[in-house]
GUDO-219458 format. One line per field, with one value per residue (C-alpha): x, y, z; residue in one letter; residue number from 1. Coordinates in nm, 2 decimals, decimal comma. Layout:
N
x = (X_...) .
y = (Y_...) .
z = (Z_...) .
resn = (A_...) .
resi = (NUM_...) .
This chain:
592
x = (0,00_0,13_0,25_0,12_0,34_0,31_0,53_0,74_0,71_0,89_1,16_1,31_1,24_1,47_1,63_1,70_1,97_2,32_2,65_2,53_2,29_2,57_2,52_2,16_1,89_1,63_1,31_1,24_0,95_0,90_0,92_1,20_1,38_1,60_1,74_2,07_2,15_2,52_2,52_2,60_2,46_2,15_2,17_1,83_1,75_1,44_1,26_1,01_0,93_1,24_1,49_1,67_1,87_2,07_1,98_2,21_2,09_2,38_2,34_2,59_2,39_2,04_1,98_1,60_1,59_1,84_1,63_1,32_1,52_1,62_1,25_1,24_1,16_1,11_0,81_0,76_0,65_0,87_0,95_1,31_1,47_1,85_2,16_2,31_2,67_2,94_2,90_3,21_3,15_3,05_2,79_2,81_2,52_2,26_2,25_2,25_2,55_2,78_2,58_2,37_2,14_2,25_1,90_1,79_1,42_1,22_0,85_0,71_0,41_0,29_0,42_0,42_0,37_0,63_0,56_0,46_0,67_0,99_0,97_1,26_1,28_1,46_1,24_1,15_0,80_0,51_0,27_-0,02_0,15_0,24_-0,13_-0,26_-0,03_-0,04_0,00_0,33_0,43_0,36_0,61_0,89_1,11_1,04_0,67_0,68_0,88_0,64_0,33_0,50_0,61_0,24_0,14_0,40_0,26_-0,09_0,05_0,25_-0,05_-0,29_-0,04_0,03_-0,33_-0,45_-0,19_-0,32_-0,67_-0,83_-1,09_-1,12_-1,47_-1,58_-1,82_-2,06_-1,98_-2,34_-2,42_-2,65_-2,51_-2,34_-2,42_-2,07_-1,72_-1,63_-1,88_-2,00_-1,99_-2,36_-2,50_-2,86_-3,08_-3,27_-3,51_-3,58_-3,68_-3,53_-3,32_-2,94_-2,67_-2,33_-1,99_-1,81_-1,58_-1,47_-1,63_-1,67_-2,02_-2,01_-1,70_-1,86_-2,16_-1,92_-1,80_-2,16_-2,21_-1,93_-1,64_-1,40_-1,13_-1,19_-0,94_-1,00_-0,80_-1,08_-1,15_-1,29_-1,42_-1,43_-1,56_-1,32_-1,06_-0,75_-0,38_-0,07_-0,13_-0,51_-0,71_-1,09_-1,07_-0,81_-0,73_-0,74_-0,60_-0,90_-0,94_-1,16_-1,11_-1,34_-1,27_-0,97_-0,85_-0,63_-0,30_-0,39_-0,46_-0,14_0,06_-0,06_0,00_0,35_0,44_0,28_0,48_0,80_0,75_0,65_0,96_1,19_1,05_1,03_1,32_1,53_1,48_1,46_1,20_1,23_0,90_0,72_0,71_0,72_0,38_0,28_-0,05_-0,23_-0,18_0,19_0,22_0,03_0,23_0,57_0,52_0,20_0,05_-0,10_0,13_0,48_0,80_1,03_1,34_1,45_1,42_1,30_1,01_0,75_0,83_0,57_0,69_0,35_0,45_0,75_0,56_0,21_0,26_0,50_0,42_0,39_0,02_0,04_0,20_0,02_-0,32_-0,30_-0,23_-0,50_-0,76_-0,68_-0,43_-0,06_0,28_0,50_0,84_1,07_1,45_1,60_1,96_2,19_1,89_2,05_2,26_2,04_1,72_1,76_1,49_1,34_1,33_1,17_0,89_0,82_0,80_0,55_0,34_0,36_0,21_-0,07_-0,20_-0,27_-0,46_-0,17_-0,18_0,19_0,54_0,77_1,14_1,46_1,82_2,09_2,39_2,76_2,70_2,37_2,00_1,83_1,45_1,18_1,00_1,30_1,18_0,85_0,97_1,31_1,66_1,60_1,29_1,45_1,74_1,50_1,33_1,67_1,77_1,44_1,43_1,81_1,90_2,27_2,46_2,36_2,01_1,68_1,38_1,04_0,72_0,34_0,09_-0,29_-0,54_-0,38_-0,53_-0,37_-0,04_-0,02_-0,11_0,12_0,43_0,38_0,37_0,64_0,87_0,83_0,87_1,20_1,34_1,27_1,43_1,74_1,77_1,75_1,56_1,76_1,63_1,76_1,57_1,23_1,05_0,72_0,51_0,17_-0,04_-0,29_-0,56_-0,72_-1,00_-1,34_-1,50_-1,38_-1,58_-1,70_-1,73_-1,93_-2,19_-2,17_-2,16_-1,92_-1,86_-1,68_-1,31_-1,29_-1,65_-1,96_-1,87_-1,54_-1,54_-1,45_-1,18_-1,33_-1,22_-1,38_-1,72_-1,88_-1,74_-1,95_-2,22_-2,06_-1,71_-1,69_-1,38_-1,18_-1,33_-1,06_-1,11_-0,97_-0,83_-0,48_-0,30_0,02_0,25_0,57_0,82_0,55_0,28_-0,03_-0,02_-0,33_-0,57_-0,84_-1,01_-1,20_-1,56_-1,87_-2,04_-2,28_-2,60_-2,65_-2,31_-2,39_-2,71_-2,53_-2,28_-2,55_-2,72_-2,39_-2,35_-2,69_-2,88_-3,24_-3,34_-3,54_-3,24_-3,01_-3,25_-3,30_-2,92_-2,79_-3,09_-2,95_-2,64_-2,84_-3,08_-2,79_-2,64_-2,96_-2,87_-2,53_-2,23_-1,88_-1,62_-1,44_-1,21_-1,00_-0,76_-0,73_-0,41_-0,40_-0,24_-0,14_0,05_0,21_0,34_0,46_0,68_0,80_0,90_1,02_0,76_0,66_0,33_0,04_-0,04_0,27_0,18_-0,17_-0,20_-0,46_-0,49_-0,68_-0,55_-0,58_-0,93_-1,04_-1,02_-0,89_-0,67_-0,65_-1,02_-1,16_-1,38_-1,59_-1,82_-2,17_-2,44_-2,70_-3,05_-3,15_-2,90_-3,01_-3,38_-3,31_-3,18_-3,45_-3,20_-3,24_-2,94_-3,04_-2,80_-2,74) .
y = (0,00_0,34_0,59_0,95_1,25_1,36_1,66_1,62_1,89_1,87_2,13_2,05_1,87_1,57_1,70_2,05_1,97_2,08_2,13_2,46_2,27_2,07_2,06_2,16_1,95_1,87_1,67_1,51_1,29_1,07_0,72_0,47_0,43_0,15_0,05_-0,14_-0,30_-0,33_-0,47_-0,18_0,07_0,10_0,33_0,44_0,66_0,87_1,02_1,29_1,49_1,70_1,41_1,17_1,21_0,94_0,88_0,68_0,49_0,41_0,14_0,32_0,65_0,52_0,15_0,19_0,40_0,16_-0,15_0,02_0,11_-0,25_-0,32_-0,05_-0,17_0,00_0,24_0,26_0,61_0,76_1,08_1,12_1,36_1,40_1,61_1,69_1,59_1,55_1,23_1,01_0,86_1,14_1,06_1,32_1,17_1,34_1,69_1,58_1,35_1,54_1,52_1,27_1,28_1,10_1,00_1,05_0,98_0,76_0,73_0,47_0,65_0,37_0,03_-0,10_-0,44_-0,53_-0,30_-0,47_-0,22_-0,05_0,31_0,43_0,58_0,29_0,00_-0,08_-0,20_-0,24_0,05_-0,16_-0,22_0,14_0,23_-0,03_0,08_0,45_0,58_0,40_0,51_0,87_0,85_0,81_1,13_1,16_1,12_1,38_1,61_1,58_1,66_1,95_2,09_2,06_2,25_2,52_2,55_2,61_2,90_3,06_3,03_3,20_3,47_3,55_3,57_3,75_4,01_4,03_4,12_3,78_3,66_3,30_3,16_2,80_2,67_2,38_2,01_1,90_2,03_1,96_1,69_1,82_1,69_1,75_1,62_1,32_1,11_1,26_1,10_1,09_1,14_1,03_1,26_1,12_1,41_1,44_1,08_0,97_1,28_1,31_1,56_1,54_1,60_1,88_1,80_2,16_2,48_2,61_2,74_2,86_3,07_3,22_3,31_3,48_3,70_3,79_3,86_4,12_3,95_4,05_3,81_3,46_3,19_2,85_2,55_2,32_1,94_1,80_1,46_1,27_0,91_0,82_0,55_0,62_0,66_0,71_1,09_1,08_1,02_1,01_1,30_1,56_1,93_2,24_2,58_2,75_3,11_3,35_3,72_3,99_4,26_4,07_3,92_3,61_3,82_3,95_3,60_3,47_3,75_3,70_3,33_3,37_3,58_3,32_3,03_3,24_3,30_2,94_2,78_3,03_2,96_2,58_2,49_2,81_2,81_3,15_3,12_3,38_3,56_3,59_3,22_3,10_3,06_2,81_2,77_2,44_2,39_2,44_2,21_1,93_1,98_1,98_1,75_1,56_1,64_1,95_1,93_1,91_1,85_2,10_2,00_1,78_1,78_1,48_1,69_1,54_1,61_1,58_1,38_1,34_1,54_1,31_0,98_1,07_0,91_0,62_0,25_0,19_0,19_0,24_0,58_0,69_0,56_0,76_1,08_1,01_0,96_1,30_1,19_1,23_1,05_1,19_1,09_1,14_1,12_0,93_1,05_0,75_0,52_0,29_0,11_0,16_0,00_-0,35_-0,51_-0,66_-0,33_-0,17_-0,44_-0,32_0,04_-0,08_-0,24_0,08_0,29_0,04_0,15_0,48_0,32_0,32_0,03_-0,01_0,17_0,19_0,25_0,33_0,31_0,53_0,30_0,33_0,10_0,24_0,24_-0,05_-0,06_-0,31_-0,05_0,03_-0,22_-0,02_0,33_0,29_0,42_0,76_0,85_0,70_0,94_1,23_1,15_1,13_1,47_1,63_1,52_1,59_1,24_1,14_0,82_0,63_0,77_0,59_0,73_0,62_0,67_0,66_0,69_0,74_1,01_1,31_1,25_0,90_1,01_1,29_1,07_0,77_0,98_1,24_0,97_0,76_1,07_1,09_0,72_0,71_1,01_0,83_0,51_0,68_0,92_1,22_1,45_1,69_1,65_1,99_2,20_2,36_2,45_2,62_2,69_2,83_2,65_2,89_2,91_2,57_2,45_2,55_2,22_1,87_1,60_1,31_1,00_0,80_1,07_1,19_1,56_1,83_1,87_2,15_2,10_2,25_2,33_2,51_2,84_2,90_3,21_3,18_3,42_3,74_3,68_3,33_3,43_3,37_3,01_2,88_2,74_2,76_2,61_2,47_2,25_2,57_2,78_2,87_2,94_3,20_2,90_2,85_2,57_2,60_2,31_2,24_1,97_1,79_1,79_2,00_2,18_2,39_2,54_2,80_3,03_3,36_3,28_3,38_3,67_3,76_3,57_3,57_3,41_3,16_3,07_3,01_2,80_2,58_2,54_2,44_2,17_2,04_2,17_2,29_2,60_2,39_2,15_2,45_2,60_2,26_2,20_2,55_2,77_2,91_3,04_3,18_3,35_3,51_3,64_3,84_4,09_4,20_3,97_4,12_3,99_3,72_3,43_3,20_2,92_2,61_2,42_2,05_2,10_1,73_1,74_2,06_1,90_1,60_1,84_2,04_1,73_1,51_1,24_1,02_0,89_1,11_0,88_0,97_1,35_1,28_1,19_0,92_0,83_0,56_0,28_0,24_0,09_0,38_0,17_0,28_0,00_0,17_0,19_-0,06_0,19_0,16_-0,08_-0,23_-0,07_-0,23_-0,26_0,00_0,26_0,20_0,23_0,57_0,71_0,53_0,30_-0,06_-0,26_-0,50_-0,80_-0,92) .
z = (0,00_-0,09_0,17_0,19_0,13_0,49_0,55_0,23_-0,02_-0,36_-0,38_-0,71_-1,03_-1,10_-1,42_-1,29_-1,03_-1,10_-0,93_-0,78_-0,57_-0,39_-0,01_-0,04_0,12_-0,16_-0,21_-0,54_-0,66_-0,96_-1,09_-1,05_-1,38_-1,25_-0,91_-0,85_-0,52_-0,47_-0,12_0,11_-0,14_-0,36_-0,66_-0,79_-1,09_-1,03_-1,33_-1,38_-1,69_-1,67_-1,66_-1,43_-1,11_-0,93_-0,57_-0,33_-0,04_0,20_0,47_0,70_0,67_0,76_0,78_0,79_0,47_0,31_0,38_0,23_-0,08_-0,14_-0,23_-0,51_-0,86_-1,20_-1,22_-0,84_-0,75_-0,48_-0,28_-0,17_0,06_0,08_0,03_-0,31_-0,34_-0,61_-0,81_-0,80_-1,14_-1,38_-1,64_-1,92_-2,10_-1,88_-1,74_-1,38_-1,44_-1,21_-0,90_-0,70_-0,39_-0,08_0,06_0,42_0,38_0,13_0,08_-0,16_-0,28_-0,52_-0,63_-0,98_-1,14_-1,40_-1,69_-2,02_-2,21_-2,12_-2,03_-2,25_-2,60_-2,77_-2,66_-3,02_-2,92_-3,17_-3,22_-3,10_-2,77_-2,75_-2,79_-2,56_-2,28_-2,38_-2,03_-2,00_-2,35_-2,26_-1,97_-2,22_-2,26_-2,63_-2,59_-2,32_-2,54_-2,83_-2,63_-2,45_-2,79_-2,89_-2,58_-2,65_-3,01_-2,85_-2,65_-2,93_-3,16_-2,92_-2,83_-3,20_-3,32_-3,01_-3,08_-3,44_-3,31_-3,33_-3,09_-2,98_-3,01_-2,94_-3,20_-3,13_-3,14_-3,21_-3,56_-3,85_-4,08_-4,40_-4,75_-4,90_-4,80_-4,59_-4,39_-4,06_-3,72_-3,63_-3,28_-3,21_-3,01_-2,71_-2,68_-3,06_-3,15_-3,48_-3,53_-3,53_-3,48_-3,66_-3,50_-3,69_-3,99_-3,95_-3,80_-4,16_-4,15_-3,79_-3,85_-4,15_-3,94_-3,69_-3,97_-4,05_-3,68_-3,70_-3,50_-3,78_-3,69_-3,53_-3,42_-3,26_-3,18_-3,28_-3,26_-3,57_-3,68_-4,01_-4,05_-4,33_-4,41_-4,21_-4,32_-4,12_-4,13_-4,06_-3,76_-3,71_-3,46_-3,51_-3,44_-3,65_-3,60_-3,75_-3,85_-4,04_-4,13_-4,26_-4,52_-4,67_-4,99_-5,02_-5,00_-4,66_-4,52_-4,67_-4,53_-4,17_-4,19_-4,33_-4,02_-3,80_-3,95_-3,94_-3,57_-3,50_-3,67_-3,51_-3,16_-3,19_-3,43_-3,43_-3,81_-4,00_-4,28_-4,55_-4,63_-4,86_-4,94_-5,30_-5,48_-5,74_-5,93_-5,91_-6,28_-6,26_-5,96_-6,14_-6,46_-6,29_-5,99_-6,05_-5,71_-5,56_-5,26_-5,42_-5,23_-5,39_-5,20_-5,48_-5,86_-6,08_-6,22_-6,47_-6,83_-7,11_-7,41_-7,58_-7,89_-7,95_-7,92_-8,04_-8,38_-8,28_-8,33_-7,95_-7,91_-7,53_-7,59_-7,91_-7,80_-7,47_-7,66_-7,92_-7,64_-7,50_-7,23_-7,22_-7,19_-6,92_-6,78_-6,48_-6,50_-6,22_-6,19_-6,13_-6,15_-6,42_-6,16_-5,86_-6,01_-6,13_-6,34_-6,03_-5,85_-6,16_-6,14_-5,78_-5,91_-6,17_-5,89_-5,70_-5,99_-6,04_-5,70_-5,86_-6,15_-6,40_-6,63_-6,64_-6,62_-6,93_-6,88_-7,05_-6,92_-7,06_-7,04_-7,14_-7,43_-7,55_-7,47_-7,29_-7,29_-7,36_-7,57_-7,78_-8,06_-8,08_-8,09_-8,25_-8,17_-8,33_-8,13_-7,81_-7,86_-7,92_-7,58_-7,41_-7,55_-7,47_-7,10_-7,07_-6,95_-6,92_-6,91_-6,59_-6,58_-6,57_-6,75_-6,63_-6,83_-6,76_-7,04_-6,96_-6,90_-6,73_-6,38_-6,38_-6,52_-6,26_-5,96_-6,07_-6,15_-5,88_-5,61_-5,78_-5,77_-5,39_-5,35_-5,55_-5,37_-5,04_-5,16_-5,30_-5,00_-5,22_-4,98_-4,76_-4,41_-4,28_-4,54_-4,47_-4,80_-4,75_-5,07_-5,14_-5,40_-5,54_-5,81_-5,74_-5,96_-5,81_-5,92_-5,98_-6,17_-5,96_-6,20_-5,95_-5,91_-6,27_-6,17_-6,07_-5,70_-5,51_-5,50_-5,15_-5,03_-5,19_-5,02_-5,19_-5,42_-5,79_-5,91_-6,04_-6,39_-6,39_-6,26_-6,60_-6,61_-6,31_-6,54_-6,89_-6,82_-6,47_-6,56_-6,61_-6,33_-6,08_-5,71_-5,47_-5,28_-5,14_-4,96_-4,76_-4,84_-4,64_-4,76_-4,96_-4,70_-4,69_-4,36_-4,42_-4,67_-4,71_-4,94_-4,99_-4,93_-5,14_-4,97_-5,25_-5,23_-5,61_-5,66_-5,39_-5,56_-5,89_-5,71_-5,56_-5,90_-6,06_-5,79_-5,87_-5,57_-5,63_-5,44_-5,20_-5,13_-5,08_-4,82_-4,65_-4,61_-4,58_-4,50_-4,18_-4,37_-4,66_-4,42_-4,23_-4,55_-4,63_-4,35_-4,48_-4,51_-4,53_-4,77_-4,57_-4,60_-4,38_-4,34_-4,13_-4,04_-3,96_-3,62_-3,59_-3,92_-3,82_-3,49_-3,69_-3,90_-3,59_-3,40_-3,68_-3,62_-3,91_-3,77_-3,67_-3,38_-3,20_-3,17_-3,02_-2,66_-2,71_-3,08_-3,26_-3,48_-3,86_-3,80_-3,58_-3,26_-2,93_-2,79_-2,45_-2,37_-2,61_-2,80_-3,00_-2,80_-2,83_-2,63_-2,40_-2,52_-2,25_-2,39_-2,75_-2,65_-2,49_-2,82_-3,02_-3,21_-3,30_-3,42_-3,70_-3,72_-4,08) .
resn = (M_G_E_S_L_G_A_L_K_R_S_H_L_C_G_T_L_R_E_E_H_I_D_E_T_V_V_V_M_G_W_V_Q_K_S_R_N_L_G_A_L_V_F_T_D_V_R_D_Y_T_G_I_V_Q_V_V_F_D_S_E_E_D_E_T_V_F_D_K_A_T_S_L_R_S_E_Y_V_V_A_V_K_G_T_V_R_K_R_S_S_V_N_E_K_I_P_T_G_R_I_E_I_L_A_S_E_L_K_I_L_S_E_S_E_V_P_P_I_Y_V_K_D_D_D_D_V_S_D_D_L_R_L_K_Y_R_T_L_D_L_R_K_P_H_S_Q_S_V_L_R_T_R_S_W_V_Y_K_L_T_R_D_F_F_Y_D_E_G_F_V_E_V_E_T_P_M_L_N_K_P_T_P_E_G_A_R_D_Y_L_V_P_S_R_I_H_E_G_S_F_Y_A_L_P_Q_S_P_Q_L_M_K_Q_L_L_M_V_A_G_F_D_R_Y_I_Q_I_A_R_C_F_R_D_E_D_L_R_F_N_R_Q_P_E_F_T_Q_I_D_M_E_L_S_F_V_E_A_D_D_I_I_A_I_N_E_R_Y_L_K_M_L_F_K_E_I_L_D_V_D_L_N_I_P_F_D_R_M_T_Y_R_E_A_M_D_R_Y_G_V_D_K_P_D_V_R_F_G_M_E_L_Q_D_V_S_D_I_V_K_D_C_D_F_K_V_F_S_G_A_V_E_D_G_G_S_V_R_A_I_V_V_K_G_G_E_S_F_Y_S_R_K_K_I_D_K_L_E_A_F_V_K_D_F_K_A_K_G_L_A_W_M_K_V_K_E_D_G_I_Q_S_P_I_L_K_F_I_G_E_E_K_A_Q_Q_I_I_D_D_V_Q_A_K_R_G_D_L_I_L_F_V_A_D_K_N_S_V_V_Y_A_A_L_G_N_L_R_N_H_I_A_D_E_M_D_L_I_P_E_D_V_I_A_P_L_W_I_V_E_F_P_L_F_E_Y_D_E_E_E_G_R_Y_V_A_K_H_H_P_F_T_S_P_M_D_E_D_L_D_K_I_E_S_D_P_A_N_C_R_A_K_A_Y_D_I_V_I_N_G_D_E_M_G_G_G_S_I_R_I_H_D_S_D_V_Q_E_R_M_F_K_A_L_G_F_S_E_E_E_A_M_E_K_F_G_F_L_I_E_A_F_K_Y_G_A_P_P_H_G_G_L_A_Y_G_L_D_R_L_I_M_L_L_T_G_E_K_N_M_R_H_V_I_A_F_P_K_T_Q_S_A_S_D_L_L_T_G_A_P_V_E_L_S_E_K_Q_L_E_E_V_H_I_R_V_I_E_E) .
resi = (1_2_3_4_5_6_7_8_9_10_11_12_13_14_15_16_17_18_19_20_21_22_23_24_25_26_27_28_29_30_31_32_33_34_35_36_37_38_39_40_41_42_43_44_45_46_47_48_49_50_51_52_53_54_55_56_57_58_59_60_61_62_63_64_65_66_67_68_69_70_71_72_73_74_75_76_77_78_79_80_81_82_83_84_85_86_87_88_89_90_91_92_93_94_95_96_97_98_99_100_101_102_103_104_105_106_107_108_109_110_111_112_113_114_115_116_117_118_119_120_121_122_123_124_125_126_127_128_129_130_131_132_133_134_135_136_137_138_139_140_141_142_143_144_145_146_147_148_149_150_151_152_153_154_155_156_157_158_159_160_161_162_163_164_165_166_167_168_169_170_171_172_173_174_175_176_177_178_179_180_181_182_183_184_185_186_187_188_189_190_191_192_193_194_195_196_197_198_199_200_201_202_203_204_205_206_207_208_209_210_211_212_213_214_215_216_217_218_219_220_221_222_223_224_225_226_227_228_229_230_231_232_233_234_235_236_237_238_239_240_241_242_243_244_245_246_247_248_249_250_251_252_253_254_255_256_257_258_259_260_261_262_263_264_265_266_267_268_269_270_271_272_273_274_275_276_277_278_279_280_281_282_283_284_285_286_287_288_289_290_291_292_293_294_295_296_297_298_299_300_301_302_303_304_305_306_307_308_309_310_311_312_313_314_315_316_317_318_319_320_321_322_323_324_325_326_327_328_329_330_331_332_333_334_335_336_337_338_339_340_341_342_343_344_345_346_347_348_349_350_351_352_353_354_355_356_357_358_359_360_361_362_363_364_365_366_367_368_369_370_371_372_373_374_375_376_377_378_379_380_381_382_383_384_385_386_387_388_389_390_391_392_393_394_395_396_397_398_399_400_401_402_403_404_405_406_407_408_409_410_411_412_413_414_415_416_417_418_419_420_421_422_423_424_425_426_427_428_429_430_431_432_433_434_435_436_437_438_439_440_441_442_443_444_445_446_447_448_449_450_451_452_453_454_455_456_457_458_459_460_461_462_463_464_465_466_467_468_469_470_471_472_473_474_475_476_477_478_479_480_481_482_483_484_485_486_487_488_489_490_491_492_493_494_495_496_497_498_499_500_501_502_503_504_505_506_507_508_509_510_511_512_513_514_515_516_517_518_519_520_521_522_523_524_525_526_527_528_529_530_531_532_533_534_535_536_537_538_539_540_541_542_543_544_545_546_547_548_549_550_551_552_553_554_555_556_557_558_559_560_561_562_563_564_565_566_567_568_569_570_571_572_573_574_575_576_577_578_579_580_581_582_583_584_585_586_587_588_589_590_591_592) .
């Protein structure tokens, strides 16, 4: 049974003691990292969130305290009183390595069973075990550091935006379900039988209403929920740094956020970002990199060779161009020797995940050109391609031929994959980039109609207003994403504040006037009474913390994350409910 603290009061944190504290009487509290019984002496490392300090229990100093210390085990919670003294065997690996505490009093506040995972950073345990025993995992120094960095980002964010005149407003968690975007998490109402709330995918409509309400500048660190398939950098519940501003255009929002990111990277990483950041249109990003979140820290850009191969005898190439698609290539410098035929087969399997039918290749070797398509296109055209893409001896050229959306996705993601495999990405470079002029619409083949690329409230560019109905495929939006090192960190847009334009947008998306009122009537009604020009941006905070801490998996920057299947291994959620609980919310589960 654990002892009480009694008269002991903590005087110092474990990791803060130094040589200047020698001869002081101190009290530290924490967990036992390890304890070593050497007969007449017990050496115990005591850990709290600041670090570790060595405590010595000497049988000649106090036999009662010493006897109690012999029972100490890993993860026992203790309070120790003692005198700081110079350490005989210096440990330069830890900040407290020049001192130790000679104990005069010990209280065992709580005992621990043998932990199922080690509480140390290099334990190499599986992610599932880390999540199941998350409280132990969070005791690790690195886990503590990540979440404390996250906390520091919260403070810096609030300080910055408060100084810029923003007001923090909490928007509701129980909302009306939205018809566009990802699937909602639905919450049944007990009082309103058969009716449901939805957890917010974002505070989008509420923050626009705050602008109509005259708050001018809004900020919120907001919890959001999306019932979608998970990846390593997605979670069903996540956090946004959400903002909205009135009487602004895109340049105003971009300028504020460049100052914010400059401050954040300086404070957290001591990195000086140069502002303004580079900008690139969506069209240029797709043509050069194949994705709308390009990693510009390395080359290997996409190159269009359609004009060269459009009339060649290789039907995979000529047919793609004839059908309105394209043939594009990337040049892998030094790839001729790095990628064997077996490795190229794996690259082909990789692009098929992005709906490509195959991957053509050409090696520029010392003794000539090696390629399975050489017999179809001929030496002359092959050399023309090599000259056009500026390939050299030792290079590998990779081709995808298909409709443009497939070519972009396949080569854009292949480019990133190869850079990772060949270690081409400089880790010490931060490359922020704004992607602008996104399409306002994108065609949904499953639904057979155009849908909003971002959401239905994004404003078209002024010069494209006449294209909303007549040419939606080429209608551009006042939308912008902030991309850093190939990851989208946030995105936003200028919103539609003119009710006539909003009505045209709803019609273009296939909403009748009645449907628009049913789904968004509260917003449409509010706009009748004077809506200011407004726009905003939201960061994926979890992704931002990943970048700032160097973590590769979003789970590790969230205190209590879910698994790939949206399960909580710590608590066992989600769970089945009792019949009584289901009856209260008027739900019946039908077994198939």
